[in-house]
C-alpha positions as CSV (number, residue, x, y, z in Angstrom):
1,M,-0.1,0.0,0.0
2,D,2.9,2.3,0.7
3,L,4.4,1.9,-2.8
4,L,0.9,2.6,-4.2
5,H,0.9,5.9,-2.2
6,Y,4.1,6.8,-3.8
7,V,2.9,6.1,-7.1
8,L,-0.3,8.2,-6.4
9,I,1.8,11.1,-5.0
10,N,3.6,11.2,-8.5
11,Y,0.5,10.9,-10.6
12,L,-1.3,13.7,-8.7
13,R,1.9,15.9,-9.2
14,L,1.6,15.4,-12.8
15,L,-2.1,16.3,-12.8
16,I,-1.6,19.6,-10.9
17,S,1.4,20.7,-13.1
18,S,0.6,23.0,-15.9
19,A,2.4,24.8,-18.7
20,D,3.0,27.8,-16.3
21,S,4.5,25.7,-13.5
22,H,7.9,26.5,-11.8
23,S,9.8,24.6,-9.2
24,L,12.2,25.3,-6.3
25,R,14.0,22.2,-5.4
26,Y,17.0,21.3,-3.2
27,H,19.3,18.4,-3.3
28,F,21.1,17.1,-0.3
29,T,23.7,14.5,-0.2
30,T,25.7,13.0,2.8
31,D,28.5,10.4,2.2
32,S,29.2,8.5,5.4
33,S,31.3,5.9,3.7
34,P,35.0,5.5,5.0
35,G,37.4,7.8,3.2
36,A,34.5,10.0,1.8
37,G,36.6,13.0,2.4
38,N,35.7,16.6,2.9
39,P,33.2,18.0,2.1
40,S,30.9,14.9,3.1
41,Y,27.7,16.8,2.9
42,Q,26.5,19.0,0.2
43,A,23.3,20.9,-0.6
44,V,22.3,22.4,-4.0
45,G,19.5,24.6,-4.7
46,Y,17.6,25.2,-8.2
47,V,14.9,27.4,-9.5
48,D,13.4,25.1,-12.3
49,D,16.8,23.8,-13.6
50,I,18.9,26.9,-13.0
51,Q,21.3,26.3,-10.0
52,I,21.0,29.1,-7.6
53,S,22.9,28.2,-4.4
54,R,25.3,25.7,-2.9
55,Y,26.3,24.8,0.6
56,D,28.8,22.1,1.9
57,S,30.1,20.9,5.2
58,K,33.5,22.5,4.6
59,T,32.5,26.1,4.4
60,R,29.1,25.7,6.3
61,R,27.8,28.7,4.5
62,V,25.4,29.2,1.6
63,Q,27.2,30.4,-1.6
64,L,25.0,32.4,-3.9
65,L,25.5,31.7,-7.6
66,L,23.5,34.4,-9.2
67,P,24.7,38.2,-9.1
68,W,21.3,39.7,-8.2
69,M,21.0,37.6,-5.1
70,E,23.5,39.3,-3.1
71,T,22.6,42.9,-4.1
72,D,18.7,42.7,-4.4
73,I,17.5,40.5,-1.6
74,N,17.9,41.3,2.1
75,P,21.1,39.8,3.6
76,H,19.0,38.5,6.6
77,H,17.2,36.0,4.2
78,W,20.7,34.4,3.3
79,E,21.7,34.3,6.9
80,N,18.3,32.5,7.5
81,Q,19.0,30.1,4.4
82,T,22.4,29.2,5.9
83,Q,20.8,28.3,9.3
84,I,18.3,26.1,7.4
85,A,21.1,24.4,5.5
86,Q,23.0,23.8,8.7
87,Y,19.9,22.3,10.2
88,Y,19.5,19.9,7.2
89,E,23.1,18.9,7.6
90,G,22.4,17.8,11.1
91,R,19.2,16.3,9.9
92,Q,20.9,14.1,7.5
93,Q,23.2,12.9,10.2
94,E,20.3,11.7,12.2
95,I,18.7,10.1,9.2
96,T,21.9,8.2,8.4
97,R,21.9,6.9,12.0
98,D,18.5,5.8,11.5
99,I,19.5,3.9,8.5
100,I,22.2,2.0,10.2
101,K,19.9,1.3,13.1
102,H,16.8,-0.1,11.1
103,F,18.4,-1.6,8.0
104,N,19.2,-5.2,8.0
105,N,22.1,-5.0,5.4
106,T,25.3,-5.6,7.5
107,K,27.4,-4.7,4.4
108,D,25.9,-1.4,4.0
109,R,26.3,-0.9,7.8
110,N,30.0,-1.7,7.4
111,N,30.6,0.3,4.2
112,G,28.4,3.4,5.1
113,F,25.9,5.0,3.1
114,V,25.3,7.6,0.5
115,L,22.1,9.4,1.7
116,Q,20.3,11.6,-0.9
117,V,17.3,13.7,-0.2
118,R,15.4,15.6,-2.8
119,F,13.1,18.4,-1.5
120,W,10.7,19.9,-4.1
121,C,7.9,22.6,-4.1
122,Q,6.1,23.5,-7.3
123,M,3.9,26.4,-8.1
124,S,1.4,26.3,-11.0
125,G,-1.6,28.4,-12.4
126,D,-1.8,31.7,-14.1
127,E,-0.8,33.5,-10.9
128,N,1.3,30.6,-9.5
129,E,-1.1,30.3,-6.5
130,N,-1.2,26.5,-6.6
131,V,1.4,24.9,-4.6
132,S,2.5,21.3,-4.3
133,G,5.6,19.7,-3.0
134,Y,7.4,16.4,-2.2
135,E,10.4,14.9,-0.4
136,E,12.2,11.7,-1.4
137,F,14.9,9.8,0.5
138,A,17.4,7.4,-1.2
139,A,20.2,5.2,0.3
140,N,23.0,4.2,-2.1
141,G,20.9,5.0,-5.1
142,Y,17.7,3.3,-3.9
143,L,14.6,5.2,-2.8
144,F,13.3,4.0,0.6
145,I,11.1,6.8,1.9
146,A,8.7,9.5,0.6
147,L,6.7,12.3,2.2
148,D,2.9,12.0,1.3
149,T,1.9,15.7,1.7
150,F,-1.8,14.7,1.0
151,I,-2.0,12.8,4.4
152,S,1.0,14.4,6.1
153,Q,2.8,11.1,6.5
154,Y,5.9,9.4,5.4
155,V,5.5,6.3,3.3
156,S,8.0,3.2,3.1
157,L,9.1,2.3,-0.4
158,M,11.0,-0.9,0.7
159,P,10.5,-3.4,3.5
160,D,13.6,-2.2,5.4
161,A,12.3,1.2,5.8
162,E,9.0,0.4,7.4
163,K,10.2,0.5,10.9
164,M,11.7,4.0,10.0
165,T,8.6,5.2,8.6
166,D,6.6,4.1,11.8
167,V,9.1,6.0,14.0
168,W,9.1,9.2,11.8
169,N,5.3,9.2,11.7
170,G,5.2,8.9,15.4
171,R,6.9,12.4,15.5
172,K,3.8,13.9,13.7
173,S,5.3,17.4,13.6
174,S,8.0,16.4,11.4
175,A,5.9,15.7,8.5
176,E,3.6,18.6,9.1
177,K,6.5,20.9,9.5
178,Q,7.9,19.8,5.9
179,K,4.5,20.3,4.5
180,W,4.0,23.6,6.0
181,Y,7.5,24.9,4.5
182,M,6.4,23.4,1.0
183,E,3.1,25.3,1.1
184,Q,3.9,28.6,2.9
185,E,7.6,29.4,3.4
186,C,8.4,28.1,0.0
187,K,5.8,29.9,-1.7
188,T,6.7,33.2,0.0
189,W,10.4,33.2,-1.2
190,F,9.7,31.3,-4.4
191,K,7.7,34.3,-5.8
192,V,10.6,36.7,-4.8
193,Y,12.9,34.6,-6.8
194,L,10.6,34.2,-9.9
195,D,10.2,38.0,-10.0
196,Y,14.0,38.5,-10.4
197,M,14.2,35.6,-12.9
198,K,11.4,36.4,-15.2
199,E,13.9,37.0,-18.2
200,T,16.1,34.0,-17.2
201,L,12.9,31.7,-17.1
202,K,11.3,33.1,-20.2
203,P,10.4,30.2,-22.5
204,V,12.8,30.0,-25.5
205,H,11.6,28.2,-28.6
206,P,13.7,25.2,-30.0
207,E,15.7,25.1,-33.2
208,V,15.4,21.9,-35.2
209,K,17.7,20.2,-37.7
210,V,16.9,16.9,-39.5
211,W,19.1,14.8,-41.7
212,G,19.2,11.3,-43.1
213,R,21.6,8.6,-44.1
214,H,21.4,5.5,-46.3
215,R,22.8,2.7,-44.2
216,S,22.0,0.2,-47.0
217,E,19.7,-0.2,-50.1
218,E,17.0,-1.4,-47.6
219,K,17.7,0.9,-44.5
220,T,17.8,4.5,-44.0
221,S,18.4,6.2,-40.5
222,L,16.9,9.6,-39.9
223,H,18.0,12.1,-37.1
224,C,16.1,15.0,-35.6
225,L,18.1,17.4,-33.3
226,A,16.1,20.0,-31.2
227,Y,18.4,22.4,-29.5
228,G,18.5,25.7,-27.7
229,F,15.1,25.4,-25.9
230,H,13.9,26.5,-22.4
231,P,12.4,25.1,-20.2
232,R,13.4,21.4,-20.1
233,P,10.2,19.4,-20.9
234,V,9.9,18.6,-24.7
235,D,8.3,16.0,-26.9
236,V,10.1,15.2,-30.2
237,K,9.0,12.3,-32.5
238,W,9.4,11.2,-36.2
239,M,6.1,10.8,-38.4
240,R,5.7,8.9,-41.6
241,N,3.5,10.6,-44.1
242,G,2.3,13.1,-41.6
243,T,0.1,10.6,-39.6
244,D,2.1,7.3,-38.6
245,H,4.0,7.9,-35.4
246,I,7.6,6.0,-35.7
247,P,8.8,4.5,-32.4
248,S,12.4,5.9,-31.7
249,D,15.3,3.4,-32.1
250,E,17.6,5.8,-30.2
251,M,16.7,9.0,-28.0
252,T,19.4,10.9,-26.2
253,P,18.6,12.4,-22.6
254,I,17.6,16.0,-22.6
255,L,21.0,17.6,-22.2
256,P,21.8,20.9,-20.6
257,H,23.8,23.7,-22.4
258,P,26.0,26.2,-20.4
259,D,23.4,29.1,-21.4
260,G,20.6,27.3,-19.6
261,T,18.9,25.8,-22.7
262,Y,18.7,22.3,-23.5
263,Q,19.0,19.7,-26.6
264,I,17.6,16.3,-27.6
265,R,18.3,14.0,-30.5
266,V,15.8,11.5,-31.8
267,S,16.8,8.8,-34.3
268,V,14.8,6.1,-36.2
269,E,15.5,3.5,-39.0
270,V,13.1,3.1,-41.7
271,P,12.9,1.0,-44.8
272,T,14.3,3.0,-47.8
273,N,11.1,3.9,-49.8
274,E,10.9,6.8,-52.3
275,G,7.2,7.1,-51.9
276,D,7.2,7.9,-48.1
277,T,7.8,11.2,-46.7
278,Y,9.1,11.9,-43.2
279,S,8.9,14.8,-40.7
280,C,10.0,15.7,-37.2
281,H,7.2,17.0,-35.0
282,V,8.3,19.1,-31.9
283,E,6.0,20.1,-28.9
284,H,7.3,22.6,-26.6
285,R,5.9,25.3,-23.9
286,S,7.2,28.0,-26.0
287,L,5.5,27.0,-29.2
288,E,1.6,27.9,-29.9
289,N,1.4,24.9,-32.4
290,V,3.4,21.6,-33.1
291,L,6.6,22.7,-35.0
292,I,7.0,20.3,-38.1
293,V,10.0,20.0,-39.9
294,N,10.1,17.9,-43.2
295,L,12.9,15.8,-44.3
296,T,13.8,16.9,-47.8
297,E,16.0,15.1,-50.6
298,Q,18.3,17.9,-50.0
299,D,18.8,16.8,-46.3
300,M,19.7,13.4,-47.6
301,Q,22.2,14.8,-50.2
302,E,23.8,16.7,-47.6
303,S,24.3,13.6,-45.5
304,K,25.6,11.9,-48.4
305,T,27.9,14.7,-49.3
306,G,29.1,14.9,-45.8
307,N,30.0,11.1,-46.0
308,Q,31.8,11.7,-49.1
309,S,33.6,14.6,-47.7
310,S,34.6,12.7,-44.6
311,G,35.8,9.8,-46.9
312,L,37.8,12.3,-49.1
313,T,39.4,13.9,-46.0
314,A,40.5,10.7,-44.6
315,L,42.1,9.8,-48.0
316,Y,43.9,13.0,-48.0
317,I,45.3,12.5,-44.6
318,V,46.6,9.1,-45.7
319,I,48.1,10.4,-48.7
320,I,49.9,13.3,-47.0
321,I,51.2,10.9,-44.4
322,L,52.5,8.6,-47.1
323,L,54.3,11.6,-48.8
324,I,55.7,12.7,-45.6
325,L,57.1,9.1,-45.0
326,L,58.5,8.9,-48.4
327,A,60.1,12.5,-48.2
328,I,61.8,11.2,-44.9
329,C,63.1,8.1,-46.4
330,G,64.4,9.9,-49.6
331,F,66.2,12.4,-47.3
332,M,67.8,9.5,-45.2
333,F,68.7,7.7,-48.5
334,I,70.5,11.0,-50.0
335,K,72.3,11.7,-46.7
336,K,73.5,8.2,-46.5
337,K,74.9,8.4,-50.0
338,F,76.4,11.9,-49.3
339,L,78.2,10.5,-46.1
340,S,79.4,7.5,-48.0
341,R,80.9,9.6,-50.8
342,R,82.5,12.0,-48.5
343,G,84.1,9.2,-46.5
344,Q,85.3,7.6,-49.7
345,A,86.9,11.0,-50.8
346,V,88.6,11.2,-47.3
347,K,90.0,7.8,-47.4
348,T,91.4,8.5,-51.1
349,E,93.0,11.7,-49.9
350,E,94.6,10.2,-47.0
351,E,96.2,7.4,-49.3
352,G,97.5,9.9,-51.8
353,M,99.2,11.7,-48.6
354,E,100.7,8.3,-47.6
355,E,102.0,7.7,-51.2
356,S,103.6,11.2,-51.1
357,D,105.2,10.8,-47.7
358,S,106.9,7.5,-48.9
């Protein structure tokens, strides 16, 4: 039933999300394994997918990563954020001790844990008035507890976590305090951040490039690259004759760019058939309608030309290397001949001098 609760949490989270939603999230990591080094605890804050702050157990101070944060927001706020970060550092240590106490895996007890906590609040709606949130806990990469904000209780996601869940829910104020922060405190400061970050978070429409390559007489691979878009969620797919969706053979993760935008490439393999047409369809928050980019014969020609150019380039490199090797061999041969003749001349001259002395 607890796992079902967790699935329900995520499903409802998707239902309340909208095109105008924004998120404020924090990732906390504690490494208690032997030789973990310093810092053993780190916390990173994000507005949507833009990193805004960082804290670790070495500096024990919140470091601001956007220039306007230090000049435009009351310094007392960041002092408060540092205190909150220090509180969570202590909380992580308590959770680690609980894990060691309640989990049955002796190997993990001896080797220590990497504890990860993800705390997230999301605002949606035209005026960003709808607030939701969640909190997840993972040990060594496995989720084991989540906060169900609808019933203000923690739910276990694996058998070993049931005892911990009972203990945490016995401290009723713990779950309620986290829920209050998500729905009240988070909302207050989130709106301040969003006000300053309007331009940074403004949707940017994707650029799209398509190309194809003949793998054989029977098979052709098609590639669609969508790039330079923000925010992150996007849907990219190939269509045959404008109506038939082609399941993707290869899809890269949505990758970030340094400028805060994203890219993704979707590839499919199709039968080589001159009667069919292909197009890449892209749906994104920045677009009013689906962006459709058709694959043309020129795109295929560019691909083939590109292959030929690559082949010619490789051939030219081989020829140049061979010419250099031939030049070196010729130089060594001439040098050897020159030294041989010079040696012979010196020897002849010495013999002539000996005859003259006699």
